[in-house]
C-alpha positions as CSV (number, residue, x, y, z in Angstrom):
1,M,-49.0,-38.4,-98.7
2,A,-49.8,-41.3,-101.3
3,T,-46.2,-41.3,-102.3
4,V,-45.3,-42.1,-98.9
5,I,-47.6,-45.4,-98.0
6,T,-46.8,-46.8,-101.7
7,K,-42.9,-47.1,-100.6
8,R,-44.0,-48.3,-97.0
9,A,-46.4,-50.6,-98.9
10,A,-43.6,-52.3,-100.4
11,A,-40.7,-52.5,-98.5
12,A,-43.5,-54.2,-95.8
13,P,-43.6,-57.0,-98.1
14,A,-40.0,-57.2,-98.1
15,S,-39.2,-57.2,-94.4
16,N,-41.5,-60.3,-94.6
17,V,-39.5,-62.1,-96.6
18,R,-36.1,-61.1,-94.8
19,V,-38.1,-62.0,-91.4
20,R,-39.3,-65.5,-93.2
21,G,-35.6,-65.9,-94.6
22,R,-35.0,-66.0,-90.8
23,A,-37.0,-68.6,-89.0
24,G,-36.5,-71.0,-92.1
25,V,-32.1,-70.3,-91.1
26,R,-32.8,-71.0,-87.2
27,L,-34.7,-74.1,-88.0
28,R,-33.0,-75.7,-91.0
29,R,-29.7,-74.9,-87.9
30,L,-32.2,-76.8,-85.6
31,N,-29.6,-80.1,-84.5
32,L,-33.1,-82.6,-83.7
33,P,-30.0,-86.2,-82.8
34,A,-28.8,-83.6,-80.5
35,G,-32.1,-82.3,-79.3
36,A,-33.5,-86.1,-79.6
37,A,-30.4,-87.5,-77.7
38,G,-30.8,-84.9,-74.7
39,W,-33.7,-85.9,-74.3
40,L,-33.3,-89.9,-73.3
41,W,-30.1,-88.2,-71.3
42,L,-32.6,-86.2,-69.2
43,A,-34.8,-89.8,-69.2
44,V,-32.5,-91.8,-68.1
45,I,-31.1,-89.5,-65.8
46,I,-34.8,-88.7,-64.2
47,I,-36.2,-92.2,-64.4
48,P,-33.5,-93.4,-61.5
49,I,-34.1,-90.2,-59.1
50,Y,-39.0,-91.1,-59.6
51,Y,-38.3,-94.3,-59.1
52,V,-35.9,-93.6,-55.3
53,A,-38.0,-90.9,-54.1
54,I,-41.7,-93.0,-55.3
55,T,-40.2,-96.2,-53.8
56,S,-39.4,-94.5,-50.8
57,L,-43.4,-94.0,-50.1
58,K,-44.2,-97.3,-49.9
59,T,-44.9,-100.4,-47.5
60,Q,-43.1,-103.2,-48.4
61,A,-46.1,-105.0,-49.8
62,G,-46.9,-102.3,-52.1
63,Y,-43.2,-102.3,-53.5
64,F,-43.4,-106.7,-54.6
65,G,-47.2,-106.3,-55.7
66,Q,-47.4,-103.2,-58.0
67,N,-44.6,-102.0,-60.7
68,P,-41.5,-100.6,-59.3
69,L,-42.6,-97.2,-61.6
70,A,-46.3,-97.0,-60.4
71,L,-47.3,-94.4,-57.8
72,P,-48.3,-96.2,-55.0
73,K,-51.5,-96.8,-54.2
74,T,-51.8,-95.5,-50.5
75,P,-48.3,-93.3,-49.7
76,T,-47.1,-94.1,-46.2
77,L,-44.0,-91.6,-44.4
78,D,-43.8,-94.6,-42.3
79,N,-39.9,-95.5,-43.8
80,Y,-38.4,-92.7,-43.1
81,R,-39.8,-93.0,-39.8
82,M,-38.3,-96.3,-40.0
83,V,-34.5,-94.8,-40.8
84,L,-35.5,-91.8,-38.0
85,A,-36.3,-93.7,-35.5
86,S,-32.7,-96.0,-36.2
87,D,-30.2,-93.6,-35.1
88,F,-29.6,-92.2,-38.0
89,A,-29.3,-89.1,-35.4
90,R,-25.6,-90.3,-34.7
91,Y,-25.0,-91.5,-38.5
92,F,-25.0,-88.2,-39.6
93,L,-23.9,-86.7,-37.2
94,N,-20.8,-88.9,-37.8
95,S,-20.6,-88.2,-42.0
96,A,-21.1,-84.0,-41.0
97,L,-17.4,-84.6,-38.3
98,I,-16.3,-86.7,-41.1
99,T,-17.4,-84.4,-43.8
100,A,-15.8,-80.8,-42.0
101,G,-12.9,-82.4,-40.3
102,T,-11.5,-83.3,-43.8
103,L,-12.8,-79.9,-45.7
104,V,-11.2,-77.0,-43.4
105,P,-8.0,-78.5,-43.2
106,S,-7.3,-79.7,-46.9
107,L,-8.6,-76.8,-47.7
108,A,-6.3,-75.0,-45.1
109,F,-3.6,-76.2,-46.7
110,S,-4.2,-76.6,-50.8
111,F,-5.3,-73.2,-50.6
112,M,-2.1,-72.2,-48.8
113,A,-0.1,-74.8,-50.7
114,S,-1.5,-72.7,-54.4
115,F,-0.5,-69.4,-53.5
116,A,3.1,-70.5,-52.4
117,I,3.6,-72.9,-56.0
118,V,2.5,-70.2,-58.2
119,R,4.3,-67.0,-56.7
120,G,6.3,-68.7,-55.2
121,R,10.0,-70.0,-57.0
122,G,12.5,-72.4,-57.1
123,R,12.8,-76.8,-58.1
124,F,11.4,-77.1,-54.5
125,L,7.9,-75.9,-55.3
126,K,8.0,-76.8,-58.7
127,A,8.7,-80.5,-57.5
128,V,5.8,-80.1,-55.0
129,N,3.5,-79.3,-58.0
130,G,5.0,-82.7,-59.5
131,L,4.1,-85.0,-56.0
132,F,0.5,-83.3,-55.4
133,L,0.0,-83.7,-59.8
134,M,1.0,-88.0,-59.4
135,G,-1.4,-88.0,-56.2
136,L,-4.2,-87.6,-58.8
137,A,-3.1,-90.9,-60.5
138,I,-3.0,-92.8,-57.3
139,P,-7.1,-94.5,-56.2
140,L,-7.5,-95.0,-52.9
141,Q,-8.2,-98.9,-53.9
142,A,-4.4,-99.1,-54.8
143,V,-3.0,-97.9,-51.2
144,I,-5.9,-99.5,-48.6
145,I,-3.7,-101.5,-47.5
146,P,-1.0,-99.7,-46.6
147,I,-3.4,-97.0,-45.4
148,Y,-5.1,-99.9,-43.1
149,L,-1.4,-100.7,-41.7
150,M,-0.3,-97.3,-40.4
151,I,-3.7,-96.9,-38.9
152,I,-3.0,-99.7,-37.1
153,R,0.7,-98.8,-36.2
154,M,-0.8,-95.3,-35.2
155,H,-3.7,-96.9,-33.2
156,L,-6.3,-94.8,-34.3
157,Y,-8.0,-97.9,-35.7
158,D,-11.7,-97.5,-35.6
159,S,-12.1,-93.4,-34.8
160,L,-13.2,-91.2,-36.8
161,L,-9.3,-89.5,-36.9
162,A,-8.8,-92.9,-39.5
163,I,-10.7,-92.0,-41.9
164,I,-10.2,-88.1,-41.6
165,L,-6.4,-88.4,-42.7
166,P,-6.5,-90.1,-45.4
167,S,-9.8,-88.3,-46.5
168,I,-7.3,-84.9,-46.3
169,A,-4.4,-86.4,-47.8
170,F,-6.5,-87.9,-51.4
171,A,-8.6,-83.9,-51.2
172,I,-5.5,-82.0,-51.3
173,P,-3.9,-83.0,-54.8
174,L,-7.4,-82.3,-56.7
175,S,-7.6,-79.0,-54.7
176,V,-4.6,-77.9,-55.4
177,L,-4.4,-78.3,-59.5
178,I,-8.4,-76.0,-59.0
179,M,-6.2,-73.4,-57.1
180,A,-3.0,-73.2,-57.9
181,N,-5.2,-72.5,-61.9
182,F,-6.8,-69.9,-61.0
183,I,-4.7,-67.8,-59.0
184,R,-2.1,-67.7,-61.8
185,D,-6.0,-66.2,-63.6
186,V,-5.6,-62.9,-61.0
187,P,-3.4,-60.4,-62.7
188,N,-0.3,-60.1,-61.6
189,E,-0.1,-56.6,-61.6
190,L,-2.8,-56.7,-58.8
191,F,-0.1,-58.8,-56.5
192,E,2.7,-55.9,-57.4
193,S,-0.4,-52.5,-55.9
194,M,-0.5,-55.0,-52.6
195,R,3.3,-55.1,-52.7
196,L,3.3,-51.5,-53.2
197,D,1.8,-50.6,-50.7
198,G,3.5,-52.4,-48.3
199,C,1.8,-55.8,-47.6
200,S,3.2,-58.6,-47.3
201,E,3.3,-62.3,-48.5
202,W,1.0,-62.9,-45.7
203,Q,-1.5,-60.6,-46.1
204,T,-1.9,-60.7,-49.9
205,L,-2.4,-63.9,-49.0
206,W,-5.6,-63.3,-47.7
207,R,-6.9,-59.9,-48.3
208,L,-6.5,-60.2,-52.1
209,A,-5.8,-64.2,-53.3
210,L,-8.1,-65.7,-50.8
211,P,-11.2,-63.3,-51.7
212,L,-10.6,-64.3,-55.4
213,T,-10.7,-67.5,-55.7
214,K,-14.0,-67.9,-53.7
215,P,-15.7,-69.4,-56.2
216,A,-12.7,-72.5,-56.5
217,I,-12.7,-73.2,-52.9
218,V,-16.5,-73.6,-53.2
219,T,-15.9,-75.9,-56.5
220,V,-13.4,-77.8,-54.1
221,A,-15.9,-77.8,-51.1
222,I,-18.5,-79.8,-53.0
223,Y,-16.7,-82.1,-55.1
224,N,-14.7,-83.0,-52.2
225,G,-17.5,-83.3,-49.6
226,L,-19.5,-85.5,-51.9
227,G,-16.3,-87.5,-52.1
228,V,-16.3,-87.6,-47.9
229,W,-19.7,-87.3,-47.7
230,N,-20.5,-90.6,-50.0
231,G,-17.7,-92.9,-48.9
232,F,-18.0,-95.8,-48.2
233,L,-14.2,-97.8,-48.6
234,L,-12.7,-96.5,-45.8
235,P,-15.2,-96.1,-43.5
236,L,-15.8,-100.6,-43.9
237,I,-11.8,-101.0,-43.4
238,L,-11.3,-98.4,-41.3
239,T,-14.2,-98.8,-38.7
240,Q,-16.8,-101.3,-36.6
241,S,-18.8,-100.1,-33.9
242,P,-21.5,-99.7,-34.4
243,E,-21.9,-96.1,-33.2
244,L,-19.0,-95.4,-35.6
245,R,-21.3,-96.0,-38.9
246,V,-21.5,-93.0,-41.5
247,L,-24.5,-93.0,-44.0
248,P,-24.0,-95.3,-46.5
249,L,-23.2,-97.7,-43.6
250,A,-26.1,-97.3,-42.3
251,L,-27.9,-98.5,-44.7
252,W,-27.0,-102.2,-43.7
253,T,-29.8,-101.4,-40.6
254,F,-32.6,-102.4,-43.1
255,Q,-30.3,-105.9,-44.6
256,G,-31.8,-109.2,-43.2
257,E,-30.3,-111.8,-43.3
258,Y,-33.2,-113.4,-45.7
259,S,-34.1,-110.2,-47.1
260,V,-33.5,-106.8,-47.5
261,N,-36.3,-103.7,-46.7
262,I,-35.7,-102.0,-50.7
263,P,-38.2,-99.0,-49.3
264,A,-36.7,-98.4,-46.1
265,V,-33.2,-98.2,-47.7
266,L,-34.8,-96.7,-50.7
267,A,-35.8,-93.5,-47.5
268,S,-32.7,-93.8,-46.0
269,V,-30.4,-92.4,-49.7
270,V,-33.5,-89.7,-49.9
271,L,-32.2,-88.1,-46.7
272,T,-28.7,-88.6,-47.2
273,T,-29.1,-87.0,-50.9
274,L,-30.8,-84.0,-48.8
275,P,-27.7,-82.2,-47.5
276,I,-25.7,-82.2,-50.2
277,L,-28.7,-81.2,-52.0
278,V,-28.9,-78.2,-49.9
279,L,-24.9,-77.5,-50.3
280,Y,-25.5,-77.7,-54.1
281,V,-28.7,-75.5,-54.1
282,V,-26.8,-72.8,-52.2
283,G,-23.1,-73.3,-53.7
284,R,-24.4,-73.8,-57.7
285,R,-23.3,-70.0,-59.0
286,Q,-19.3,-70.2,-57.3
287,L,-19.0,-74.1,-58.5
288,L,-20.5,-73.7,-62.4
289,S,-17.6,-70.2,-62.6
290,G,-15.1,-72.3,-60.3
291,L,-15.3,-75.6,-63.1
292,T,-15.7,-72.7,-65.3
293,A,-12.7,-70.9,-65.0
294,G,-9.2,-70.9,-64.2
295,F,-8.1,-72.9,-67.2
296,S,-8.2,-70.1,-69.5
297,K,-4.0,-70.2,-70.3
């Protein structure tokens, strides 16, 4: 019995030394400059969000009479009431229609085009894939004048369709790139088993490829939806009627001839951001998996 106790007592210091050694190694492995840079970047992100949130709760007199980063002395929701009373529902509906009208056709077309590029053969499909990749190199600002002239000749100026059609065209290239790379990672054995079961390419498209590419579809939907929702240039150039304004253009409502109602503008920014925030919270898992998958090869 005494021998056993002696052995345990001798082993205890050795285990303590191992634990201390591991803790020392972990402390030495800490990257303090990277941690400090991470906290600094977090502050850069959080401070503007904090500023927008607290300023939207201030009065216009309170905004100019105190520190911009100080909490409001008398928080008020009058700015939100003013925004909601200034045809915010109409602007919100216009943005929602444009976003939905862009996402549904672009996702459907991009998904079928990606499947054809990955599963099909021939020079034509390779040329089409190259054409889509070229679309990524063309910025919207470089072709806004040709788009304006095309919309005028099609008699679509000052309509929601004038914004939807160019938005679909600019959403397709990136969508095809992400979905095609995602479909390439699907094992070829799954497609062969579907073919042996007697399924056609159309059935394989919807029964196999679609369920397996949901993360990529959600990723593309959130990314393109964010770009269309916050779009400013196309609505500014291709529409002029007040009833066709979208939410980014609606900020002009609170701009006077000699001053700008900053708290009301930032309240409108908060209300505009909420739908995108909810969309991200709902689809964040699919978004992360779609961003990290599909580019492993």
